[in-house]
Each structure stands twice: as structure tokens, then as C-alpha cells.
KOLBAPA-330491 format. One record per residue (C-alpha): residue in three letters; chain; z, y, x. Coordinates in nm, 4 decimals. Layout:
residues N
+---------+--------+----------+----------+----------+
| residuo | cadena |        w |        v |        u |
+---------+--------+----------+----------+----------+
|     ALA |      A |        Z |        Y |        X |
...
+---------+--------+----------+----------+----------+
end
This chain:
residues 402
+---------+--------+----------+----------+----------+
| residuo | cadena |        w |        v |        u |
+---------+--------+----------+----------+----------+
|     MET |      A |  -0.0304 |  -0.0085 |  -0.0176 |
|     ARG |      A |   0.0461 |   0.2394 |   0.2836 |
|     LYS |      A |  -0.3322 |   0.2939 |   0.3253 |
|     ASN |      A |  -0.3008 |   0.4771 |  -0.0119 |
|     ASN |      A |  -0.0245 |   0.6941 |   0.0857 |
|     ASN |      A |  -0.2646 |   1.0129 |   0.0619 |
|     LYS |      A |  -0.3236 |   0.9328 |  -0.3122 |
|     PRO |      A |  -0.1001 |   1.0926 |  -0.5901 |
|     LEU |      A |   0.1661 |   0.8950 |  -0.7490 |
|     SER |      A |   0.0495 |   0.7497 |  -1.0898 |
|     VAL |      A |   0.3374 |   0.6279 |  -1.2845 |
|     VAL |      A |   0.3080 |   0.4671 |  -1.6215 |
|     TRP |      A |   0.5721 |   0.4511 |  -1.9217 |
|     LEU |      A |   0.5666 |   0.1162 |  -2.0743 |
|     GLY |      A |   0.7782 |   0.0027 |  -2.3616 |
|     GLU |      A |   0.7830 |   0.2713 |  -2.6254 |
|     SER |      A |   0.5339 |   0.3628 |  -2.9024 |
|     GLY |      A |   0.5146 |   0.6416 |  -3.1292 |
|     PHE |      A |   0.4442 |   0.8949 |  -2.8352 |
|     PRO |      A |   0.4966 |   1.2178 |  -2.8828 |
|     TYR |      A |   0.6599 |   1.1770 |  -3.2096 |
|     GLY |      A |   1.0436 |   1.0758 |  -3.2333 |
|     LEU |      A |   1.3856 |   1.1493 |  -3.1349 |
|     ALA |      A |   1.5774 |   1.0505 |  -2.8281 |
|     ALA |      A |   1.3593 |   0.7880 |  -2.6611 |
|     ILE |      A |   1.0512 |   0.9838 |  -2.6911 |
|     GLN |      A |   1.1784 |   1.3070 |  -2.5822 |
|     LYS |      A |   1.3327 |   1.1416 |  -2.2840 |
|     THR |      A |   0.9878 |   1.0216 |  -2.2225 |
|     ILE |      A |   0.8334 |   1.3673 |  -2.2519 |
|     ILE |      A |   1.0930 |   1.5489 |  -2.0174 |
|     VAL |      A |   1.0725 |   1.2598 |  -1.7693 |
|     GLY |      A |   0.6843 |   1.3097 |  -1.7491 |
|     ASP |      A |   0.6846 |   1.6949 |  -1.7674 |
|     ALA |      A |   0.9339 |   1.6548 |  -1.4473 |
|     LEU |      A |   0.7240 |   1.4631 |  -1.2641 |
|     ILE |      A |   0.3883 |   1.6065 |  -1.3297 |
|     ARG |      A |   0.5425 |   1.9394 |  -1.2032 |
|     GLU |      A |   0.6065 |   1.7573 |  -0.8723 |
|     GLY |      A |   0.2287 |   1.6463 |  -0.8486 |
|     ALA |      A |   0.2572 |   1.3129 |  -0.9894 |
|     ARG |      A |  -0.0159 |   1.1489 |  -1.2332 |
|     PHE |      A |   0.1895 |   1.0145 |  -1.5531 |
|     THR |      A |   0.0754 |   0.8083 |  -1.8613 |
|     VAL |      A |   0.2300 |   0.7097 |  -2.1331 |
|     ILE |      A |   0.1107 |   0.3548 |  -2.2808 |
|     ASN |      A |   0.1676 |   0.2873 |  -2.6517 |
|     ARG |      A |   0.0805 |  -0.0936 |  -2.7247 |
|     LYS |      A |   0.0704 |  -0.0202 |  -3.1030 |
|     GLY |      A |   0.0287 |   0.2455 |  -3.3647 |
|     VAL |      A |   0.3775 |   0.3004 |  -3.5603 |
|     LEU |      A |   0.3284 |   0.6417 |  -3.6923 |
|     GLU |      A |   0.3398 |   0.6646 |  -4.0949 |
|     PRO |      A |  -0.0207 |   0.6362 |  -4.2229 |
|     GLY |      A |  -0.1149 |   0.9593 |  -4.3870 |
|     LYS |      A |   0.0533 |   1.1313 |  -4.1196 |
|     TYR |      A |  -0.0980 |   1.2927 |  -3.7946 |
|     GLN |      A |  -0.4273 |   1.2270 |  -3.9046 |
|     ASP |      A |  -0.6168 |   1.4567 |  -3.6374 |
|     PHE |      A |  -0.3807 |   1.2771 |  -3.3540 |
|     LYS |      A |  -0.6448 |   1.0565 |  -3.1395 |
|     PRO |      A |  -0.5664 |   0.7141 |  -2.9847 |
|     GLU |      A |  -0.6120 |   0.8689 |  -2.6361 |
|     GLY |      A |  -0.5276 |   1.2497 |  -2.5333 |
|     ALA |      A |  -0.2880 |   1.4758 |  -2.3698 |
|     PHE |      A |   0.0499 |   1.5909 |  -2.5193 |
|     GLU |      A |   0.1813 |   1.9243 |  -2.3598 |
|     GLY |      A |  -0.0086 |   1.8173 |  -2.0155 |
|     ILE |      A |   0.1104 |   1.4319 |  -2.0474 |
|     HIS |      A |  -0.1938 |   1.1785 |  -2.0784 |
|     TYR |      A |  -0.1210 |   0.9039 |  -2.3237 |
|     ILE |      A |  -0.3253 |   0.6051 |  -2.4874 |
|     TYR |      A |  -0.2623 |   0.3588 |  -2.7886 |
|     THR |      A |  -0.4188 |   0.0651 |  -2.6396 |
|     SER |      A |  -0.4456 |  -0.0935 |  -2.9936 |
|     GLY |      A |  -0.7035 |   0.1766 |  -3.0726 |
|     ILE |      A |  -0.5096 |   0.3286 |  -3.3676 |
|     THR |      A |  -0.1637 |   0.5630 |  -3.3880 |
|     HIS |      A |  -0.0510 |   0.4659 |  -3.7232 |
|     ARG |      A |   0.1104 |   0.1529 |  -3.8582 |
|     PRO |      A |  -0.1436 |  -0.0692 |  -4.0952 |
|     LYS |      A |  -0.0195 |  -0.1657 |  -4.4020 |
|     ASN |      A |  -0.1779 |  -0.4924 |  -4.4401 |
|     PHE |      A |   0.0411 |  -0.7641 |  -4.2522 |
|     ILE |      A |  -0.2604 |  -0.9485 |  -4.0962 |
|     VAL |      A |  -0.4523 |  -0.6436 |  -3.9779 |
|     ARG |      A |  -0.0952 |  -0.5103 |  -3.8296 |
|     ASN |      A |  -0.0715 |  -0.8354 |  -3.6002 |
|     VAL |      A |  -0.4098 |  -0.8230 |  -3.4950 |
|     MET |      A |  -0.3589 |  -0.4976 |  -3.3733 |
|     LYS |      A |  -0.0519 |  -0.5730 |  -3.1718 |
|     LEU |      A |  -0.2595 |  -0.8701 |  -3.0103 |
|     LYS |      A |  -0.5205 |  -0.6219 |  -2.9265 |
|     GLY |      A |  -0.2745 |  -0.3733 |  -2.8135 |
|     THR |      A |  -0.1271 |  -0.6232 |  -2.5811 |
|     LEU |      A |  -0.4584 |  -0.7241 |  -2.4408 |
|     ASN |      A |  -0.5697 |  -0.3806 |  -2.3810 |
|     GLU |      A |  -0.2337 |  -0.2786 |  -2.2333 |
|     TYR |      A |  -0.2885 |  -0.5295 |  -1.9793 |
|     LEU |      A |  -0.6549 |  -0.4326 |  -1.9219 |
|     TYR |      A |  -0.5688 |  -0.0940 |  -1.8890 |
|     LEU |      A |  -0.3122 |  -0.1405 |  -1.6141 |
|     SER |      A |  -0.5375 |  -0.3979 |  -1.4235 |
|     LYS |      A |  -0.8017 |  -0.1348 |  -1.4451 |
|     MET |      A |  -0.5400 |   0.1411 |  -1.2644 |
|     ARG |      A |  -0.4731 |  -0.0934 |  -1.0057 |
|     SER |      A |  -0.8425 |  -0.1866 |  -0.9241 |
|     GLU |      A |  -0.9099 |   0.1884 |  -0.8971 |
|     GLY |      A |  -0.6446 |   0.1725 |  -0.6068 |
|     LYS |      A |  -0.3904 |   0.3918 |  -0.7575 |
|     ARG |      A |  -0.0483 |   0.3983 |  -0.6143 |
|     LEU |      A |   0.1135 |   0.2606 |  -0.9325 |
|     ILE |      A |   0.4612 |   0.2506 |  -1.0610 |
|     ALA |      A |   0.5815 |   0.1746 |  -1.3718 |
|     ILE |      A |   0.9055 |   0.3042 |  -1.5960 |
|     LEU |      A |   1.0326 |   0.0582 |  -1.8523 |
|     SER |      A |   1.2183 |   0.1638 |  -2.1587 |
|     ASN |      A |   1.2474 |  -0.1511 |  -2.3700 |
|     LEU |      A |   1.4993 |  -0.3941 |  -2.4801 |
|     ASN |      A |   1.2981 |  -0.6435 |  -2.6162 |
|     PHE |      A |   1.3175 |  -0.9511 |  -2.3891 |
|     VAL |      A |   0.9422 |  -1.0783 |  -2.4570 |
|     GLN |      A |   0.7846 |  -0.7527 |  -2.4376 |
|     SER |      A |   0.9815 |  -0.6627 |  -2.1092 |
|     LEU |      A |   0.9228 |  -1.0055 |  -1.9693 |
|     LEU |      A |   0.5520 |  -0.9416 |  -2.0134 |
|     TYR |      A |   0.5808 |  -0.6209 |  -1.8176 |
|     MET |      A |   0.7656 |  -0.8076 |  -1.5517 |
|     ILE |      A |   0.4712 |  -1.0848 |  -1.5174 |
|     TYR |      A |   0.2220 |  -0.7801 |  -1.5321 |
|     GLY |      A |   0.4046 |  -0.6359 |  -1.2208 |
|     LYS |      A |   0.4202 |  -0.9454 |  -1.0248 |
|     ILE |      A |   0.0218 |  -0.9968 |  -1.0997 |
|     LEU |      A |  -0.1085 |  -0.6474 |  -1.0428 |
|     GLY |      A |   0.1488 |  -0.5534 |  -0.7715 |
|     PHE |      A |   0.3452 |  -0.2468 |  -0.9299 |
|     PRO |      A |   0.7322 |  -0.2219 |  -0.9217 |
|     LEU |      A |   0.9015 |  -0.2136 |  -1.2480 |
|     VAL |      A |   1.1933 |   0.0884 |  -1.2823 |
|     TYR |      A |   1.4332 |   0.0299 |  -1.5748 |
|     LEU |      A |   1.5714 |   0.3063 |  -1.7778 |
|     TYR |      A |   1.9089 |   0.2027 |  -1.8502 |
|     VAL |      A |   2.0540 |   0.3947 |  -2.1084 |
|     GLU |      A |   2.2615 |   0.1348 |  -2.3406 |
|     MET |      A |   2.4681 |  -0.1758 |  -2.2793 |
|     ALA |      A |   2.2894 |  -0.3566 |  -2.5741 |
|     SER |      A |   2.5524 |  -0.6496 |  -2.6096 |
|     GLU |      A |   2.8127 |  -0.3649 |  -2.6591 |
|     MET |      A |   2.6119 |  -0.1931 |  -2.9429 |
|     LYS |      A |   2.7653 |  -0.2507 |  -3.2864 |
|     HIS |      A |   2.4562 |  -0.2375 |  -3.4941 |
|     ARG |      A |   2.2748 |  -0.5093 |  -3.3119 |
|     ASP |      A |   2.4747 |  -0.7955 |  -3.4600 |
|     SER |      A |   2.2305 |  -1.0170 |  -3.5910 |
|     THR |      A |   2.1762 |  -1.3615 |  -3.4198 |
|     MET |      A |   1.8317 |  -1.3088 |  -3.3295 |
|     ILE |      A |   1.8987 |  -0.9442 |  -3.1765 |
|     LYS |      A |   2.2148 |  -1.1032 |  -2.9829 |
|     LEU |      A |   1.9972 |  -1.3996 |  -2.8374 |
|     ASN |      A |   1.7483 |  -1.1202 |  -2.7332 |
|     ASP |      A |   2.0332 |  -0.9095 |  -2.5615 |
|     TYR |      A |   2.1647 |  -1.2145 |  -2.3735 |
|     LEU |      A |   1.8484 |  -1.3005 |  -2.2519 |
|     PHE |      A |   1.7542 |  -0.9474 |  -2.1412 |
|     GLU |      A |   2.1058 |  -0.8935 |  -1.9776 |
|     ARG |      A |   2.1817 |  -1.2270 |  -1.8339 |
|     TYR |      A |   1.7954 |  -1.2936 |  -1.6807 |
|     LEU |      A |   1.5694 |  -0.9793 |  -1.7046 |
|     LEU |      A |   1.7717 |  -0.6753 |  -1.5902 |
|     LYS |      A |   1.8777 |  -0.8013 |  -1.2496 |
|     ARG |      A |   1.5066 |  -0.8702 |  -1.1651 |
|     MET |      A |   1.4042 |  -0.5236 |  -1.2103 |
|     ASP |      A |   1.3010 |  -0.3646 |  -0.8857 |
|     GLY |      A |   1.5220 |  -0.0620 |  -0.9508 |
|     ALA |      A |   1.7271 |   0.1146 |  -1.2626 |
|     PHE |      A |   1.7766 |   0.4643 |  -1.3949 |
|     PRO |      A |   2.0974 |   0.4426 |  -1.5245 |
|     ILE |      A |   2.2243 |   0.6878 |  -1.7642 |
|     SER |      A |   2.5976 |   0.6599 |  -1.6910 |
|     GLU |      A |   2.8368 |   0.5573 |  -1.4140 |
|     LEU |      A |   2.9505 |   0.2298 |  -1.6082 |
|     LEU |      A |   2.5856 |   0.1148 |  -1.6337 |
|     LYS |      A |   2.5132 |   0.2222 |  -1.2727 |
|     GLU |      A |   2.8380 |  -0.0133 |  -1.1571 |
|     ASN |      A |   2.6758 |  -0.2673 |  -1.3748 |
|     PHE |      A |   2.3536 |  -0.2591 |  -1.1924 |
|     ARG |      A |   2.4941 |  -0.2464 |  -0.8491 |
|     LYS |      A |   2.7109 |  -0.5482 |  -0.9300 |
|     ILE |      A |   2.4184 |  -0.7790 |  -1.0860 |
|     ALA |      A |   2.1559 |  -0.6365 |  -0.8749 |
|     PRO |      A |   2.2754 |  -0.5732 |  -0.5475 |
|     GLY |      A |   2.0873 |  -0.4003 |  -0.2934 |
|     LYS |      A |   1.8190 |  -0.2642 |  -0.5426 |
|     PRO |      A |   1.7468 |   0.1136 |  -0.5435 |
|     ILE |      A |   1.9155 |   0.3249 |  -0.8148 |
|     LEU |      A |   1.9031 |   0.6929 |  -0.9416 |
|     LYS |      A |   2.1348 |   0.8106 |  -1.1948 |
|     ILE |      A |   1.9712 |   1.0204 |  -1.4442 |
|     PRO |      A |   2.2241 |   1.1592 |  -1.6814 |
|     THR |      A |   2.1036 |   1.2942 |  -2.0248 |
|     ILE |      A |   1.8557 |   1.5828 |  -1.9460 |
|     CYS |      A |   1.6208 |   1.7897 |  -2.1199 |
|     ASN |      A |   1.3745 |   2.0852 |  -2.1420 |
|     PHE |      A |   1.5930 |   2.3974 |  -2.1363 |
|     GLU |      A |   1.3161 |   2.6219 |  -2.1915 |
|     ASN |      A |   1.2665 |   2.4803 |  -2.5331 |
|     PHE |      A |   1.5652 |   2.6239 |  -2.6582 |
|     ASN |      A |   1.5442 |   2.9469 |  -2.5361 |
|     LEU |      A |   1.5152 |   3.1091 |  -2.8955 |
|     PRO |      A |   1.6649 |   3.4077 |  -3.0448 |
|     LYS |      A |   1.9431 |   3.3457 |  -3.3113 |
|     ARG |      A |   1.8301 |   3.4471 |  -3.6635 |
|     LYS |      A |   2.0361 |   3.6137 |  -3.9479 |
|     LEU |      A |   2.1985 |   3.3464 |  -4.1201 |
|     ASP |      A |   2.3062 |   3.3023 |  -4.5012 |
|     GLU |      A |   2.5879 |   3.0612 |  -4.3948 |
|     GLU |      A |   2.7621 |   2.9461 |  -4.1024 |
|     TYR |      A |   2.7657 |   2.5736 |  -4.0029 |
|     PHE |      A |   2.9018 |   2.2750 |  -3.7606 |
|     LEU |      A |   2.6255 |   2.0451 |  -3.6984 |
|     PHE |      A |   2.5944 |   1.6814 |  -3.5856 |
|     CYS |      A |   2.2808 |   1.5293 |  -3.5440 |
|     GLY |      A |   2.2541 |   1.1138 |  -3.5156 |
|     ALA |      A |   2.0882 |   0.7939 |  -3.6900 |
|     ILE |      A |   2.2143 |   0.7185 |  -4.0256 |
|     ASP |      A |   2.2922 |   0.3814 |  -3.8571 |
|     TYR |      A |   2.5870 |   0.5424 |  -3.6967 |
|     ARG |      A |   2.8081 |   0.5587 |  -4.0066 |
|     GLU |      A |   3.1429 |   0.5387 |  -3.8312 |
|     ILE |      A |   3.0625 |   0.8455 |  -3.6317 |
|     ILE |      A |   2.9496 |   1.0259 |  -3.9123 |
|     ASP |      A |   3.2215 |   0.9350 |  -4.1256 |
|     PHE |      A |   3.4685 |   1.0496 |  -3.8860 |
|     ILE |      A |   3.2987 |   1.3957 |  -3.8881 |
|     VAL |      A |   3.3039 |   1.4341 |  -4.2292 |
|     GLN |      A |   3.6660 |   1.3199 |  -4.2597 |
|     ALA |      A |   3.7501 |   1.5733 |  -3.9821 |
|     TYR |      A |   3.5831 |   1.8469 |  -4.1588 |
|     LYS |      A |   3.7542 |   1.7371 |  -4.4972 |
|     THR |      A |   4.1077 |   1.8460 |  -4.3266 |
|     LEU |      A |   4.0084 |   2.1864 |  -4.3140 |
|     ASP |      A |   4.0624 |   2.4380 |  -4.5842 |
|     LYS |      A |   3.7962 |   2.3885 |  -4.8613 |
|     ASN |      A |   3.7565 |   2.7721 |  -4.8505 |
|     ILE |      A |   3.6515 |   2.8354 |  -4.5469 |
|     PRO |      A |   3.2824 |   2.9734 |  -4.5160 |
|     MET |      A |   3.1834 |   2.7240 |  -4.2711 |
|     LYS |      A |   2.9537 |   2.4454 |  -4.4003 |
|     LEU |      A |   2.8923 |   2.1068 |  -4.1926 |
|     TYR |      A |   2.5278 |   2.0254 |  -4.1397 |
|     LEU |      A |   2.4124 |   1.6081 |  -4.0772 |
|     ILE |      A |   2.0748 |   1.5828 |  -3.9289 |
|     ALA |      A |   2.0713 |   1.1845 |  -4.0054 |
|     SER |      A |   1.7779 |   1.0277 |  -3.9380 |
|     LYS |      A |   1.6004 |   0.6834 |  -3.9302 |
|     GLY |      A |   1.7650 |   0.5649 |  -4.2691 |
|     SER |      A |   1.6318 |   0.3904 |  -4.5793 |
|     PRO |      A |   1.6407 |   0.5329 |  -4.8845 |
|     LYS |      A |   1.9305 |   0.3049 |  -4.9691 |
|     GLN |      A |   2.1187 |   0.4369 |  -4.6952 |
|     TYR |      A |   2.0989 |   0.8021 |  -4.7899 |
|     LYS |      A |   2.1695 |   0.7225 |  -5.1612 |
|     GLU |      A |   2.4737 |   0.5242 |  -5.0627 |
|     PHE |      A |   2.5699 |   0.8310 |  -4.8406 |
|     ASP |      A |   2.5309 |   1.1095 |  -5.1175 |
|     ARG |      A |   2.7642 |   0.8808 |  -5.3112 |
|     TYR |      A |   3.0279 |   0.9062 |  -5.0011 |
|     LEU |      A |   2.9861 |   1.2732 |  -5.0402 |
|     GLU |      A |   3.0413 |   1.2842 |  -5.4020 |
|     GLU |      A |   3.3296 |   1.0632 |  -5.3850 |
|     ASN |      A |   3.4743 |   1.2894 |  -5.1135 |
|     HIS |      A |   3.4042 |   1.6184 |  -5.3240 |
|     LEU |      A |   3.2039 |   1.7406 |  -5.0334 |
|     SER |      A |   2.8396 |   1.7359 |  -5.1784 |
|     ASP |      A |   2.8510 |   2.1699 |  -5.2000 |
|     ARG |      A |   2.9793 |   2.1912 |  -4.8527 |
|     VAL |      A |   2.7739 |   1.9130 |  -4.6626 |
|     LYS |      A |   2.4148 |   1.9521 |  -4.6589 |
|     VAL |      A |   2.2096 |   1.6373 |  -4.5153 |
|     PHE |      A |   1.8741 |   1.6780 |  -4.3170 |
|     SER |      A |   1.6242 |   1.3971 |  -4.2185 |
|     ASN |      A |   1.3092 |   1.3356 |  -4.0816 |
|     ILE |      A |   1.2499 |   1.6895 |  -3.9742 |
|     PRO |      A |   1.0228 |   1.8267 |  -3.7139 |
|     PHE |      A |   1.1359 |   1.9008 |  -3.3576 |
|     SER |      A |   1.0969 |   2.2745 |  -3.4389 |
|     GLU |      A |   1.3400 |   2.2804 |  -3.7099 |
|     LEU |      A |   1.5831 |   2.0751 |  -3.5231 |
|     VAL |      A |   1.5771 |   2.3138 |  -3.2471 |
|     ASP |      A |   1.6166 |   2.6167 |  -3.4905 |
|     LEU |      A |   1.9286 |   2.4360 |  -3.6493 |
|     TYR |      A |   2.0682 |   2.3681 |  -3.3216 |
|     VAL |      A |   2.0350 |   2.7409 |  -3.1930 |
|     ASN |      A |   2.2082 |   2.8658 |  -3.4883 |
|     ALA |      A |   2.4996 |   2.6288 |  -3.5511 |
|     SER |      A |   2.8498 |   2.7771 |  -3.4811 |
|     ALA |      A |   2.9277 |   2.4583 |  -3.2976 |
|     LEU |      A |   2.7568 |   2.1357 |  -3.2042 |
|     LEU |      A |   2.9335 |   1.7951 |  -3.2798 |
|     ILE |      A |   2.9390 |   1.4646 |  -3.0810 |
|     PRO |      A |   3.2247 |   1.2618 |  -3.0712 |
|     LEU |      A |   3.2444 |   0.9549 |  -2.8309 |
|     ARG |      A |   3.4630 |   0.6443 |  -2.9118 |
|     SER |      A |   3.6845 |   0.4754 |  -2.7037 |
|     SER |      A |   3.4388 |   0.1884 |  -2.6597 |
|     ILE |      A |   3.2125 |   0.0030 |  -2.3937 |
|     GLN |      A |   2.9186 |   0.1018 |  -2.5855 |
|     ASP |      A |   3.0292 |   0.4966 |  -2.5663 |
|     ALA |      A |   3.1371 |   0.4920 |  -2.2269 |
|     ALA |      A |   2.7822 |   0.3274 |  -2.1246 |
|     ARG |      A |   2.5907 |   0.5682 |  -2.3069 |
|     PHE |      A |   2.5195 |   0.9805 |  -2.2342 |
|     PRO |      A |   2.3655 |   1.0768 |  -2.5922 |
|     HIS |      A |   2.0347 |   1.2795 |  -2.5161 |
|     LYS |      A |   2.1503 |   1.5592 |  -2.7636 |
|     ILE |      A |   2.4444 |   1.6474 |  -2.5347 |
|     ALA |      A |   2.1784 |   1.8044 |  -2.3064 |
|     GLU |      A |   2.0178 |   1.9943 |  -2.5876 |
|     TYR |      A |   2.3434 |   2.0853 |  -2.7333 |
|     LEU |      A |   2.4012 |   2.2712 |  -2.4171 |
|     ALA |      A |   2.0839 |   2.4288 |  -2.3895 |
|     THR |      A |   2.1455 |   2.6335 |  -2.7242 |
|     GLY |      A |   2.4383 |   2.8226 |  -2.5250 |
|     ASN |      A |   2.6884 |   2.7156 |  -2.8305 |
|     PRO |      A |   2.9916 |   2.5115 |  -2.8025 |
|     ILE |      A |   3.0128 |   2.1337 |  -2.8070 |
|     ILE |      A |   3.3184 |   1.9619 |  -2.9488 |
|     THR |      A |   3.3505 |   1.6286 |  -2.8109 |
|     THR |      A |   3.6144 |   1.3451 |  -2.7171 |
|     ASN |      A |   3.7520 |   1.2885 |  -2.3648 |
|     TYR |      A |   3.5742 |   0.9458 |  -2.3033 |
|     GLY |      A |   3.2678 |   0.8122 |  -2.1045 |
|     GLU |      A |   3.0573 |   1.0482 |  -1.9432 |
|     ILE |      A |   3.2467 |   1.3695 |  -2.0881 |
|     ILE |      A |   3.5108 |   1.3227 |  -1.8193 |
|     HIS |      A |   3.2950 |   1.3331 |  -1.5450 |
|     TYR |      A |   3.1402 |   1.6733 |  -1.6215 |
|     PHE |      A |   3.3578 |   1.8800 |  -1.8908 |
|     GLU |      A |   3.6639 |   2.0665 |  -1.9029 |
|     ASP |      A |   3.8392 |   2.1152 |  -2.2317 |
|     GLY |      A |   3.8435 |   2.5136 |  -2.3256 |
|     LYS |      A |   3.6399 |   2.6026 |  -2.0016 |
|     THR |      A |   3.2776 |   2.4153 |  -2.0799 |
|     ALA |      A |   3.3209 |   2.2474 |  -2.4001 |
|     LEU |      A |   3.5893 |   2.1860 |  -2.6618 |
|     VAL |      A |   3.7377 |   1.8264 |  -2.5986 |
|     ALA |      A |   3.9645 |   1.6521 |  -2.8266 |
|     ASP |      A |   4.1709 |   1.3929 |  -2.5772 |
|     SER |      A |   4.1073 |   1.1112 |  -2.7890 |
|     TYR |      A |   3.8936 |   0.9795 |  -3.0954 |
|     ASP |      A |   4.1352 |   1.0880 |  -3.3724 |
|     ILE |      A |   4.0403 |   1.2794 |  -3.6839 |
|     TYR |      A |   4.3079 |   1.5229 |  -3.6557 |
|     LYS |      A |   4.2715 |   1.6005 |  -3.3026 |
|     PHE |      A |   3.9006 |   1.6729 |  -3.3512 |
|     ALA |      A |   3.9734 |   1.8945 |  -3.6542 |
|     ASP |      A |   4.1725 |   2.0946 |  -3.4223 |
|     LYS |      A |   3.8940 |   2.1485 |  -3.2231 |
|     LEU |      A |   3.6846 |   2.2479 |  -3.5369 |
|     LYS |      A |   3.9647 |   2.4986 |  -3.6522 |
|     PHE |      A |   3.9478 |   2.6662 |  -3.3033 |
|     VAL |      A |   3.6143 |   2.7629 |  -3.3656 |
|     LEU |      A |   3.6998 |   2.8957 |  -3.7014 |
|     GLU |      A |   3.9810 |   3.1086 |  -3.5540 |
|     ASN |      A |   3.8674 |   3.2077 |  -3.1822 |
|     PRO |      A |   3.4843 |   3.2759 |  -3.2333 |
|     GLU |      A |   3.4420 |   3.5203 |  -2.9498 |
|     ILE |      A |   3.6081 |   3.2263 |  -2.7308 |
|     ALA |      A |   3.4139 |   2.9494 |  -2.8686 |
|     ARG |      A |   3.0790 |   3.1513 |  -2.7777 |
|     GLU |      A |   3.2051 |   3.2025 |  -2.4162 |
|     ILE |      A |   3.2761 |   2.8607 |  -2.3754 |
|     GLY |      A |   2.9020 |   2.7575 |  -2.5214 |
|     ILE |      A |   2.7606 |   3.0079 |  -2.2701 |
|     ASN |      A |   2.9592 |   2.8211 |  -1.9772 |
|     GLY |      A |   2.8330 |   2.4916 |  -2.1076 |
|     LYS |      A |   2.5093 |   2.6100 |  -2.0742 |
|     ASN |      A |   2.5261 |   2.7199 |  -1.7279 |
|     LEU |      A |   2.6742 |   2.3823 |  -1.6333 |
|     GLY |      A |   2.3736 |   2.2232 |  -1.8182 |
|     VAL |      A |   2.1146 |   2.4038 |  -1.6387 |
|     MET |      A |   2.2993 |   2.2919 |  -1.3159 |
|     GLU |      A |   2.3542 |   1.9147 |  -1.4140 |
|     PHE |      A |   2.1096 |   1.8196 |  -1.6989 |
|     SER |      A |   1.7888 |   2.0340 |  -1.6806 |
|     HIS |      A |   1.5010 |   1.8127 |  -1.6337 |
|     ILE |      A |   1.3296 |   2.0367 |  -1.3907 |
|     SER |      A |   1.6042 |   1.9639 |  -1.0898 |
|     TYR |      A |   1.5491 |   1.6002 |  -1.1399 |
|     GLY |      A |   1.1613 |   1.5976 |  -1.0720 |
|     PRO |      A |   1.1952 |   1.6076 |  -0.7164 |
|     ARG |      A |   1.4684 |   1.3432 |  -0.6957 |
|     LEU |      A |   1.2600 |   1.1021 |  -0.9172 |
|     LYS |      A |   0.9344 |   1.1629 |  -0.7131 |
|     THR |      A |   1.1201 |   1.0761 |  -0.4006 |
|     TYR |      A |   1.2736 |   0.7813 |  -0.5622 |
|     LEU |      A |   0.9698 |   0.6526 |  -0.6723 |
|     GLU |      A |   0.7730 |   0.7226 |  -0.3454 |
|     ASN |      A |   1.0190 |   0.4888 |  -0.1614 |
|     MET |      A |   0.9655 |   0.2191 |  -0.3810 |
|     LEU |      A |   0.6209 |   0.2135 |  -0.2897 |
|     GLY |      A |   0.6729 |   0.2815 |   0.0712 |
+---------+--------+----------+----------+----------+
end
């Protein structure tokens, strides 16, 4: 490979589909790609299948560029076919063309390396085989400890996660762990393999927007509705506040079924909160940014569990980028970066009343809360801006190629 050292680095992102529309996983793709492109690397997102909702994004083509990032849908379509047979034929087509596309890149002599973002054992095994056949390294984006995720509780998913963590993870050529716990775990199971910790990062430029005049002030939480334990915790903390306060609670609850939203609406009614809690779902990124930027405080409680110690929610970086204060709990990665009352409002345990005390602090000390938000943003620019990780990412990947 050394004979190609004068050629630019070519990085492919494997394992995600739906680019560029989606939440944390897709946003991570965009920001890592942008960071590498700024450093002169070539970056391509390969989508094996179309997953976009039929009828949406009709002008979105199977191959093109989004914000300077090259992408391709190897199935030839961007939407998810409704017909079962057509859908599975497209999956097979996408899998075959994905391999052929990678093979073509290697035949052109590109200095190729892949970043994998996927928990599916079979699909990830295929990528590992592709890497061995075609001769490119595979670096794993290690952002969750799957075996500790409570909602991954079906028998087949548990089997998948066991096989992935027991047999595949240690065979990756390198890893980008998001937390200290995952960093130490990869070091233990794959000693000697290169590691670069990439915490939660985002493009801070996306959040440099002026605040607008509001009809009502609000606390805000964003997360999948599957995380009902977290949402219910926040709702119960908010419920302890005086019901006459002017501050509302906004919840951006994504990825839910009609049944889940209906159940949650009923939960709000039973708690007499329907007029104080507003729920958003499946909103465009521009609207999400607007809601973040104009919030009085942004909420992200972490539980005292291995699952939450292992992860580092993407929205923490986005929250910080707004310059608004975040309210969280003293667990996991929080303890490595934040100081209560200085760069965030940190409850010392996952307790409804202690978390509610931080909500009250914002209500009673708005000026100090705003100052904490500004301090948090300054910390974020230093620690969680994607631009600062570009040189480190490129150096890490270059070193893997030799």
C-alpha cells in the first residue's frame, strides 16, 4: 500500500441506510464526513438499501452529494418498497452492488478504509469478509454496549448481540469508542489494536442562530419514544413543579408507532399534563435546531446503568452548541467533562426530586442559568466540535494504512 501514499485517503461509511435523513446515527455520519473532507480526505456513504418513506424526498437521487458528502444507494432506489418481494429483491441487489462498488474502488488503486456503524451480526460479518478479500481495514464506530440496552430484549436480538460482541468486535481492525467504558472494553478484548476515542461531537456552526421572541418558555428533551423510562422520569420531575409556572415542557419523541404515541397521550391525560406538555415527532432538522436554540434549558438525564455509562448521547453536543444550559445527572461520561453550576446543571443522582431541583434553579435564576449555558458552549467548542477532530481522525486512519 505504501506505493499509493501520494493518493488521497478514501473513506467509506458502511452499515447505515437512509442518509442524509435521520437522527443521531445519520448526523454522526454527516459530521465525521465533513471533518474528514475538511482535511482533504474523500468520503463516501454507501447505503445498501432504500429506507426512506415512499412519497417523501421524491427528488432525492440514488447517487449524489449532500453538503459536499458523496453518497450512493447500491440498491438503485432510496425509498422502502411496500411490496415484500420487491423489497427483498432490492436488498439482494443492494448487497451485491455494494460489494462490486467496493471492489471497483480497490481496483482503481484507492487508499481505502471503511468505518462501520452497525450492530447486525450477519451484515457486519459480510463487511469484515469484504475487507479481508479486498484488502481494506475496518474501523468500528463503537457507540453502544448492545448487550446492556434494555429495549434489545427479544431472543433473536440477544443472540445477534452476543455473537457480535463475543466474536466480531475483537476482530475489527480498530475502533472509535465514544466513552471511557467502551474504550477500556475494546482495549481489553482487542489488545494492541488502535483506538481513537471520539466523544459526542457535532457541527457547532449549525446552531449559531439568533433566538426569536417566544409566546411561551419551555424546557426541552429530545429522544426516541422507546426510551419511555427517561421520558416518564422527566415528566414526573416536571410535574413536581408548581402547575402555575409559565414554563412548559417540550418533548421531541421520535421513532414511535401510532400506538406508542396514543399510549403516551393517555399517560399525559392521566397525569393532568396535556395542557402543559407538548409533543413533537418526526420533525425536520431545521425545526429541531430552532426548538433547541430557543429552549430555556435542555434535558438529558443519564441513569446509573452500564448502558448509560457506555453511551454518550449525540444530543449533548448539540445541546451545548446552542449556548443554553443542559440539565443532566452525574453519571457516565458526564463526570469526565462537566462541573455542576459551572458548565452544566448536574443532579448528583438519578432521582426525580433532585432533577426537579435543577429545573427549579433555572426558573429562579435565569441569568445564572444563561451564564452556565454560555460556559457549556465554550467547553463544547473545545471538547466536542467536529472540526477539532478532523486532523486526529485523518492521522488515525492514515496510520492504519501505513
